[in-house]
VEXDO-578049 format. One record per residue: residue number from 0; z, y, x of N, C-alpha, C in turn; chain. Coordinates in steps of 0.001 Angstrom, whole numbers, plus 500000, padded with zeros to 6 digits. Atoms other than C-alpha are relative to their C-alpha. Example, Ala and Ser with C-alpha at 12.3 -4.5 7.8 and 13.67 -1.06 7.14 Angstrom:
> k|n_up|n_north|n_east|ca_up|ca_north|ca_east|c_up|c_north|c_east|c
> 0|500000|498810|500890|507800|495500|512300|500000|501200|500900|A $
> 1|499940|498810|499180|507140|498940|513670|500730|501090|499230|A $
//
This chain:
> k|n_up|n_north|n_east|ca_up|ca_north|ca_east|c_up|c_north|c_east|c
> 0|500780|498774|500139|503811|440133|951831|498517|499662|499968|A $
> 1|501448|500176|500076|500135|440389|950982|499317|501232|500572|A $
> 2|500756|498894|499425|497903|442543|953163|498547|499577|500090|A $
> 3|501424|500335|500031|494132|442768|953209|499471|499607|501373|A $
> 4|500529|500294|498673|493585|442698|956962|500999|500453|501051|A $
> 5|499144|499580|498901|495469|442890|960240|499390|499549|501313|A $
> 6|500416|500348|498646|494319|443016|963855|501122|500359|500953|A $
> 7|498827|499668|499216|497805|443407|965199|501209|499452|499291|A $
> 8|498762|500433|500630|501164|443302|963493|499864|499994|498478|A $
> 9|500072|500089|501463|500904|442017|959935|501310|500469|499368|A $
> 10|498712|499576|500559|504621|442711|959446|500086|501518|499910|A $
> 11|499965|498537|500049|504233|446409|960312|498999|500538|498978|A $
> 12|500936|499626|501061|501177|446619|958074|500655|499825|498637|A $
> 13|499303|500251|501262|503348|445157|955325|501051|501068|499729|A $
> 14|499017|498925|500167|506064|447771|955948|499321|501252|499454|A $
> 15|500704|498785|500427|503581|450627|955597|499413|499829|498599|A $
> 16|500597|500243|501311|501724|449081|952664|501040|499850|498912|A $
> 17|498936|500183|500983|504938|448073|950922|500652|501312|499612|A $
> 18|499410|498692|500277|506387|451570|951245|499081|500823|499100|A $
> 19|500962|499275|500831|503209|453117|949825|499962|499439|498582|A $
> 20|500056|500636|501319|503175|450594|946982|501209|500389|499156|A $
> 21|498801|499629|500749|506770|451373|945999|499950|501455|499556|A $
> 22|500110|498587|500369|506143|455122|946068|498990|500192|498878|A $
> 23|501030|499891|501031|502989|454715|944007|500485|499439|498669|A $
> 24|499462|500604|501225|504911|452551|941526|501126|500822|499394|A $
> 25|498934|499156|500531|507549|455268|941108|501393|499542|500359|A $
> 26|498670|500432|499563|510401|453479|942897|500663|501162|500749|A $
> 27|499377|498802|499413|512873|456268|943817|500658|499724|501354|A $
> 28|499456|500241|498667|513267|455484|947534|500531|501311|500583|A $
> 29|499410|498795|499411|515375|457901|949611|499011|500703|500928|A $
> 30|500973|499426|499070|512807|458393|952386|498954|498942|500316|A $
> 31|501025|500970|499606|509485|456762|953249|500129|499638|501471|A $
> 32|499977|500445|498606|509214|454757|956462|498646|499410|500358|A $
> 33|501188|500674|499485|506417|453442|958615|500444|499036|501094|A $
> 34|499675|500957|498952|506262|450695|961210|498884|499923|501021|A $
> 35|500989|500114|498932|504528|450179|964524|500439|498905|500964|A $
> 36|499719|501053|499021|504279|447312|967017|499611|500502|501388|A $
> 37|500218|499542|498627|504618|448226|970701|499809|498795|500919|A $
> 38|500244|501065|499034|503347|446136|973604|500294|500454|501418|A $
> 39|499690|499703|498598|503864|445948|977354|499160|499104|500910|A $
> 40|500680|500744|498942|501783|444925|980363|500737|500290|501305|A $
> 41|499267|499856|498733|503784|444312|983550|499214|499330|501124|A $
> 42|500600|500559|498781|502213|443831|986982|500775|500541|501186|A $
> 43|499155|499551|498892|504751|444029|989764|500862|501161|499561|A $
> 44|499229|498808|500338|506270|447499|989719|499275|500899|499007|A $
> 45|500791|499182|500917|503541|448856|987467|500132|499458|498576|A $
> 46|499930|500425|501408|503737|448811|983679|499202|500960|499131|A $
> 47|500690|499185|501000|501789|450068|980707|500575|499653|498628|A $
> 48|499457|500197|501350|503357|450546|977286|498893|500293|498994|A $
> 49|501102|499910|500958|500923|449999|974431|500536|500284|498598|A $
> 50|499622|499686|501383|501127|451445|970913|499040|499327|499028|A $
> 51|500798|500605|501071|499932|449653|967768|499084|498918|500571|A $
> 52|500748|501002|499235|498883|446555|969680|499083|499164|499111|A $
> 53|500941|500903|500646|495915|444395|968736|500475|498561|500174|A $
> 54|499630|501404|499898|496094|440655|968322|499878|499465|501415|A $
> 55|500201|500459|498624|494709|440055|971838|501074|500557|500926|A $
> 56|498953|499384|499177|497208|442491|973373|501358|499339|499743|A $
> 57|498773|500722|500329|499996|440664|971562|500016|498644|500708|A $
> 58|500069|501346|499423|498798|437270|972823|500115|500019|501522|A $
> 59|500049|499982|498537|498232|438295|976459|501037|500924|500623|A $
> 60|499025|499053|499468|500895|440998|976800|501355|499360|500245|A $
> 61|498668|500483|499630|504515|440707|977914|501078|500367|498982|A $
> 62|498983|499579|500969|506255|442269|974897|499351|500267|498646|A $
> 63|500367|499625|501366|505962|442538|971129|501252|500623|499391|A $
> 64|498817|499241|500406|508392|445240|969997|499676|500732|498696|A $
> 65|500286|499425|501318|508305|446035|966264|501127|500956|499610|A $
> 66|499013|498980|500339|510048|449224|965103|499588|500675|498694|A $
> 67|500262|499286|501252|510319|450733|961620|500986|501153|499850|A $
> 68|499140|498842|500230|511741|454069|960517|499169|501230|499719|A $
> 69|500714|498737|500171|510824|457734|960226|500358|500915|501161|A $
> 70|499714|499076|498918|511242|460878|962303|501477|500194|500267|A $
> 71|498560|499788|499856|515004|460880|961755|500732|498807|500606|A $
> 72|499298|501146|499444|515822|457367|962878|499259|498700|499798|A $
> 73|500565|501345|500075|515117|453653|963123|500731|499222|498910|A $
> 74|499391|500810|501056|515699|451368|960150|500056|498521|500371|A $
> 75|499991|501409|499584|514860|448025|961807|499141|499846|501247|A $
> 76|500863|500321|498860|513456|446540|965003|500154|498528|500355|A $
> 77|499994|501404|499571|512616|443139|966468|499131|499885|501245|A $
> 78|500711|500074|498721|511517|442199|969971|499805|498561|500449|A $
> 79|500305|501248|499293|509811|439234|971607|499516|500389|501390|A $
> 80|500464|499718|498641|509419|439287|975394|499676|498691|500714|A $
> 81|500428|501176|499245|507709|436893|977788|500419|500104|501464|A $
> 82|499489|499822|498640|509401|438199|980925|501514|499859|499959|A $
> 83|498556|500229|499949|512980|437806|982116|500791|501160|499409|A $
> 84|499290|498848|500545|513935|441298|981018|499221|501269|500265|A $
> 85|500632|498705|499772|512941|444934|980858|501089|501021|500311|A $
> 86|499026|498999|499560|514619|448008|982286|500317|500984|498876|A $
> 87|499617|498956|500944|516404|450776|980420|498913|501067|499915|A $
> 88|501044|498972|499991|513666|453194|981467|498798|499570|499154|A $
> 89|501121|500497|500809|510959|450993|979933|500363|500041|498516|A $
> 90|499559|499980|501398|512986|450647|976732|500016|501426|499456|A $
> 91|499943|498603|500432|513566|454409|976565|498592|500546|499738|A $
> 92|501372|499519|500157|509865|455127|977049|499327|499353|498789|A $
> 93|500601|500700|501145|508862|452489|974490|500504|500575|498680|A $
> 94|499438|499435|501224|511229|453933|971873|499442|501392|499712|A $
> 95|500541|498651|500183|509996|457492|972448|498544|499941|499553|A $
> 96|501414|500141|500356|506360|456380|972255|499856|499452|498578|A $
> 97|500027|500569|501350|507106|454362|969124|500314|501066|498957|A $
> 98|499661|498928|500943|508667|457416|967473|498781|500872|499721|A $
> 99|501218|499210|500191|505494|459413|968057|499017|499256|499094|A $
> 100|500918|500802|500809|503470|456568|966578|500443|499920|498550|A $
> 101|499485|500082|501372|505736|456199|963534|499735|501291|499234|A $
> 102|500188|498707|500662|505561|459903|962758|498525|500229|499674|A $
> 103|501440|499841|500239|501764|459901|963116|499551|499148|498807|A $
> 104|500379|500903|501095|501366|456882|960819|500581|500491|498680|A $
> 105|499346|499515|501216|503856|458308|958324|499273|501222|499442|A $
> 106|500764|498837|500449|501883|461546|958208|498748|499596|499246|A $
> 107|501197|500495|500684|498738|459621|957269|500359|499391|498643|A $
> 108|499556|500596|501269|500672|457720|954589|500300|501079|498965|A $
> 109|499601|498947|500934|502048|460918|953066|498817|500846|499542|A $
> 110|501208|499334|500482|498550|462375|952851|499479|499319|498737|A $
> 111|500479|500780|501150|497814|459619|950334|501010|500044|498851|A $
> 112|498933|499974|501018|501168|459435|948486|501125|500882|500548|A $
> 113|499026|499075|499409|503288|462529|949285|501453|499704|499638|A $
> 114|498638|500273|500457|506333|461404|947278|499944|498942|498904|A $
> 115|500005|500986|501091|507412|458728|944795|499609|500653|498678|A $
> 116|500380|499477|501307|505853|459199|941377|501242|500178|499130|A $
> 117|498837|499661|500822|508194|460709|938813|500333|498891|499005|A $
> 118|499782|501087|500950|507720|457821|936396|499510|498695|500596|A $
> 119|500383|501304|499476|507586|454150|937232|498701|499532|499367|A $
> 120|501251|500561|500492|504254|452405|936878|500271|499048|498837|A $
> 121|499844|500921|501130|503737|450477|933656|499966|498552|500466|A $
> 122|500081|501362|499469|503118|447436|935873|501210|499634|500859|A $
> 123|498837|500265|499145|506364|447775|937852|501038|499184|499231|A $
> 124|498973|500792|500692|508960|445114|936989|501288|500799|499835|A $
> 125|498750|499302|500293|512167|446394|935421|501060|498993|499591|A $
> 126|498871|500812|500461|515589|444937|934792|500987|500921|499304|A $
> 127|499003|499234|500742|517950|446256|932154|501125|499054|499609|A $
> 128|498853|500845|500325|521446|444961|931481|500705|500497|498746|A $
> 129|499204|499717|501192|523472|444789|928290|501315|499248|500146|A $
> 130|498691|500667|499974|527194|444011|928131|500418|499714|498564|A $
> 131|499570|500380|501343|528255|442064|925048|501352|499303|500081|A $
> 132|498757|500756|500072|531492|440479|923926|499698|498535|500328|A $
> 133|500273|501406|499643|531633|437019|925571|500028|499048|498809|A $
> 134|499942|500866|501182|532458|435561|922154|498667|499973|499252|A $
> 135|501300|499920|500670|528929|436572|921048|498891|499292|500790|A $
> 136|501020|500640|499166|527139|434668|923835|499302|498871|499247|A $
> 137|500571|501128|500741|526655|431603|921639|499028|500479|498929|A $
> 138|500895|499450|501023|525044|433799|918966|498644|500339|500595|A $
> 139|501257|499626|499346|522441|435093|921417|499231|498761|500453|A $
> 140|500660|501217|499516|521721|431643|922859|499504|499146|498836|A $
> 141|500375|500807|501156|521685|429829|919515|500184|498515|500253|A $
> 142|499829|501455|499852|521959|426074|918861|498936|499406|500925|A $
> 143|500940|500607|499060|520403|424265|921812|499076|500995|500679|A $
> 144|500831|498972|499366|519047|427566|923132|498859|500488|499126|A $
> 145|501109|499662|500900|516836|428040|920069|499793|501505|499876|A $
> 146|500120|498559|500228|517600|431737|919575|499448|500732|501224|A $
> 147|500454|499290|498802|517142|432876|923170|498560|499628|500350|A $
> 148|501396|500394|499765|513920|430855|923505|499063|500753|499065|A $
> 149|500828|499274|500966|512599|432534|920377|499797|501451|500438|A $
> 150|500120|498609|499521|513326|435992|921830|499021|500071|501166|A $
> 151|500885|500019|498825|511576|435087|925093|498552|499781|499578|A $
> 152|501363|500274|500464|508543|433658|923286|499415|501188|499240|A $
> 153|500473|498875|500812|508317|436647|920952|499674|501227|500842|A $
> 154|500149|498763|499225|508641|439363|923607|499367|499804|501369|A $
> 155|500558|500254|498673|507536|437693|926859|500886|500445|501146|A $
> 156|499089|499560|498939|510586|438933|928793|500729|498802|500600|A $
> 157|499106|500996|499420|512918|436993|931067|501437|500429|499718|A $
> 158|498621|499676|500379|516567|436803|929995|500967|499088|500739|A $
> 159|498943|500768|499340|519644|435730|931918|501346|500487|499464|A $
> 160|498676|499662|500532|523209|435626|930542|501064|499336|500866|A $
> 161|498901|500621|499261|526385|435118|932556|501223|499841|499098|A $
> 162|498820|500329|500806|529814|433999|931375|500806|501229|499590|A $
> 163|499268|498774|500337|531131|437589|931298|499323|500785|498881|A $
> 164|500701|499309|501073|528609|438574|928637|499014|501046|500477|A $
> 165|501003|499074|499471|526265|440512|930925|498624|499353|499846|A $
> 166|501346|500509|500259|522678|440015|929762|499005|500830|500792|A $
> 167|501046|499328|499228|519828|440856|932154|498651|499708|499356|A $
> 168|501331|500121|500593|516404|441512|930634|498996|500527|501013|A $
> 169|500992|499612|498992|513454|441594|933045|498601|499940|499407|A $
> 170|501377|499955|500479|509895|442633|932234|499290|501169|500656|A $
> 171|500789|498857|499537|507076|444878|933429|499466|500794|498815|A $
> 172|500469|499345|501222|506453|445914|929818|501182|500690|499317|A $
> 173|498900|499236|500594|508705|448693|928500|500208|499667|498533|A $
> 174|499892|500274|501433|507919|447965|924860|500618|498628|499748|A $
> 175|499448|501349|500158|508685|444257|925253|501488|499985|500321|A $
> 176|498586|499938|499630|511977|445043|926981|500818|500666|498893|A $
> 177|499297|499300|501077|512959|447492|924238|500126|499109|498766|A $
> 178|499964|500899|501151|512066|444922|921577|501056|498913|500189|A $
> 179|499011|501043|499726|514145|442192|923237|501418|500559|499923|A $
> 180|498678|499365|500034|517069|444580|923665|500440|500260|498563|A $
> 181|499672|499717|501399|516898|445594|919992|500387|498723|499255|A $
> 182|499687|501273|500662|516885|441948|918878|501400|499533|500389|A $
> 183|498687|500451|499523|519898|441099|921041|501110|500871|499427|A $
> 184|498975|499102|500543|521828|444178|919948|500206|499755|498510|A $
> 185|499871|500321|501411|521071|443280|916350|500788|498724|499769|A $
> 186|499301|501280|500138|522333|439731|916849|501504|500146|500188|A $
> 187|498569|499888|499682|525670|440856|918273|500683|501121|499218|A $
> 188|499406|498910|500780|526158|443838|915958|500675|499448|498751|A $
> 189|499310|500365|501234|528591|443569|913068|499520|500911|498874|A $
> 190|500425|499226|501166|527335|444644|909662|501203|500746|499432|A $
> 191|498908|499177|500517|529417|447471|908199|499709|500449|498574|A $
> 192|500107|499545|501387|530047|448328|904571|499750|501508|499980|A $
> 193|500371|498597|500228|528580|451661|903380|498979|500531|501000|A $
> 194|501070|499585|499096|526056|451780|906219|498643|499713|499361|A $
> 195|501370|500185|500483|522357|452130|905459|499181|499340|501105|A $
> 196|500792|500758|499033|519992|449685|907167|498522|500018|499607|A $
> 197|501440|500139|500203|516223|449687|907585|499664|498525|500206|A $
> 198|500221|501437|499913|515386|446076|906803|498604|499589|499570|A $
> 199|501283|500573|500408|512551|443780|905788|500257|498897|498981|A $
> 200|499868|501020|501041|512128|441653|902681|499556|498650|500557|A $
> 201|500330|501337|499501|512230|437972|903636|499707|499017|498871|A $
> 202|500240|500907|501130|512160|436412|900173|500162|500767|498690|A $
> 203|499922|499391|501333|511487|437525|896599|500261|498892|498986|A $
> 204|499657|500979|501034|513169|435581|893793|500151|500729|498669|A $
> 205|499962|499415|501341|513534|436149|890052|501118|501026|499845|A $
> 206|498829|499147|500211|516946|437785|890367|500195|501067|501081|A $
> 207|499854|498979|498970|516364|439952|893445|499207|499675|501253|A $
> 208|500692|500236|498726|515223|440060|897063|501031|499788|501102|A $
> 209|499183|500170|498806|516713|438809|900293|499408|500883|501098|A $
> 210|500424|499012|499013|516582|441400|903046|500682|499720|501334|A $
> 211|499436|500117|498649|517024|440956|906790|500245|501412|500517|A $
> 212|499665|498643|499563|518882|444071|907921|500231|500076|501509|A $
> 213|499878|500142|498553|519568|442873|911477|499490|498606|500343|A $
> 214|500479|501340|499652|518149|439899|913409|501016|498918|499648|A $
> 215|499130|501096|500390|519619|436799|911797|501025|500346|498942|A $
> 216|499013|499580|500999|521591|438789|909206|499273|500454|498736|A $
> 217|500668|499737|501268|520351|438703|905611|501019|500240|498893|A $
> 218|499175|499782|501172|521760|439886|902332|499145|500045|498752|A $
> 219|500712|499980|501279|520850|439944|898647|500074|501385|499381|A $
> 220|500082|498786|500805|519675|443035|896865|499594|499556|498593|A $
> 221|500253|500462|501367|519962|442153|893171|498947|500877|499341|A $
> 222|501071|499260|500671|517103|443187|890903|500521|501281|499360|A $
> 223|499409|498811|500626|519470|445629|889202|500321|501088|501018|A $
> 224|499692|499037|498942|520075|447317|892584|498751|500476|500736|A $
> 225|501238|499609|499332|516412|447784|893492|499571|501417|499648|A $
> 226|500490|498706|500459|515724|450892|891452|500941|500559|498946|A $
> 227|499196|499397|501062|517406|453377|889141|499302|499878|498649|A $
> 228|500702|500330|501238|514831|452286|886570|499887|498480|499891|A $
> 229|500097|501446|500207|514415|448826|885072|498735|499451|500663|A $
> 230|501133|500664|499357|512181|446555|887166|499504|498902|499067|A $
> 231|500532|500947|500978|509945|444685|884727|499551|498700|500669|A $
> 232|500518|501187|499300|508217|442323|887184|500280|500162|501489|A $
> 233|499582|499827|498608|509924|441951|890536|498923|499572|500988|A $
> 234|501026|500512|499084|506999|440025|892060|498844|500988|500175|A $
> 235|500989|498938|499856|504696|442976|891422|500620|501244|500640|A $
> 236|499299|498806|499510|507317|445549|892389|500164|499981|501518|A $
> 237|499720|500094|498565|507998|444247|895908|499492|498667|500532|A $
> 238|500592|501197|499401|506490|441694|898310|500754|499594|501266|A $
> 239|499462|500475|498724|507590|439544|901236|499445|500843|501146|A $
> 240|500428|499230|498840|507474|441512|904473|500056|501498|499811|A $
> 241|499923|498557|500243|507836|444909|902804|501225|500594|500701|A $
> 242|498819|499318|499455|510084|447352|904670|500822|500575|498852|A $
> 243|499131|499497|501063|513072|448436|902627|501277|500559|500619|A $
> 244|498759|499383|499528|516046|450704|903164|501093|499695|498981|A $
> 245|498932|500424|500904|519292|449369|901714|501360|500421|500552|A $
> 246|498617|499690|499640|522983|450151|901724|500855|498762|499776|A $
> 247|499096|501141|500141|525654|447503|902279|501150|500415|499092|A $
> 248|498938|499681|500959|527934|447598|899246|501270|499211|500269|A $
> 249|498817|500850|499847|530192|444696|900092|499657|498798|500876|A $
> 250|500109|501259|499253|530760|441675|902346|501123|499110|499492|A $
> 251|498949|500843|500570|532580|438815|900648|500661|499131|501062|A $
> 252|499217|500803|499051|534978|436332|902221|499155|498958|500719|A $
> 253|500893|500957|499342|532076|434005|903062|498966|500694|500887|A $
> 254|500908|499247|499148|530248|436762|904928|498690|500363|499342|A $
> 255|501235|499674|500709|527568|437195|902251|499937|501500|499722|A $
> 256|500183|498558|500109|526124|440693|902022|499446|500383|498636|A $
> 257|500503|499438|501245|525674|442642|898813|499329|501326|500337|A $
> 258|500786|498837|499608|522909|445211|899254|499520|500771|498781|A $
> 259|500514|499174|501095|521597|448078|897171|499006|501023|500530|A $
> 260|500962|498921|499740|518507|450256|897296|500277|501158|499055|A $
> 261|499720|498983|501017|519515|452114|894146|501093|500962|500464|A $
> 262|498895|499151|499535|522686|453403|895832|499504|501111|500918|A $
> 263|500562|498974|499111|520542|455270|898354|499239|501033|499180|A $
> 264|500787|499088|500830|518262|456743|895698|500890|500984|499257|A $
> 265|499099|499158|500786|521233|458113|893771|501005|500769|500851|A $
> 266|498968|499401|499154|523325|459143|896770|499609|501399|500449|A $
> 267|500195|498643|499491|523704|462801|897700|500780|500209|501299|A $
> 268|499201|499922|498777|526035|462047|900616|499288|499257|501110|A $
> 269|500691|500694|498907|524336|461261|903961|500853|498887|500589|A $
> 270|499311|501133|499382|525243|457891|905465|499329|499665|501320|A $
> 271|500558|500412|498713|524762|456474|908935|498952|498925|499773|A $
> 272|501092|500948|500174|521461|454616|909188|499807|499173|501260|A $
> 273|500237|500923|498895|520679|451587|911338|498640|499359|499797|A $
> 274|501305|500658|500073|517205|450261|912129|500156|498551|500428|A $
> 275|499865|501417|499691|517176|446474|911959|498807|499452|500722|A $
//
């Protein structure tokens, strides 16, 4: 834990500060808690129970009793004592006094952050999981880990894959997480005939264009399938990197994709569209 200053219990300061930080970040905690360190001075039959002890009171006192919770109950406690033992009455009084202290501190905390924010902070780390077919794990990882490293370098997220096909994506950036998820889903998705895909031109050749419709999945859109009019000069008509919407006409036995833009221009029947 990182705290700016403590003249008493750094752990209880961390409990209070940590709770406030989570609420401010939008973490949906059930109830906020506070913490307080109680002390004890024993001299014969006389005793004094101290609330929110200072460093000197901790060093010279007979007890360091840390208690966390709220007005409804205790969530954790820890005690160090320098005497042989304490009585039930002392323990009862210390717990009652600690409850008053917790409620007071919690009230001050709630004046600053009354409840968890409705939306998580853009800086809060997130983890999202995707379940894929285990047979597709090698596709996501790639030869020698090339594919998964490329996704991490491109998006800046952290990715973990287990043998059951559960992929965990961690990032504090929502857009980066969404981008990584889209790439992975594209890699494991199967291209379907008659579906329309939003792709990108990766190569322009004399006889047509190659289009990436999903990450790692390319097909050929022949020059005759680019437009319902004759394309005189394909290199002037379309460029590398241009977005293009195409329909999958066929997948041959070698897995090669036959694409068409013209089929969409002439179609009057709506088809399912996929963004690659």
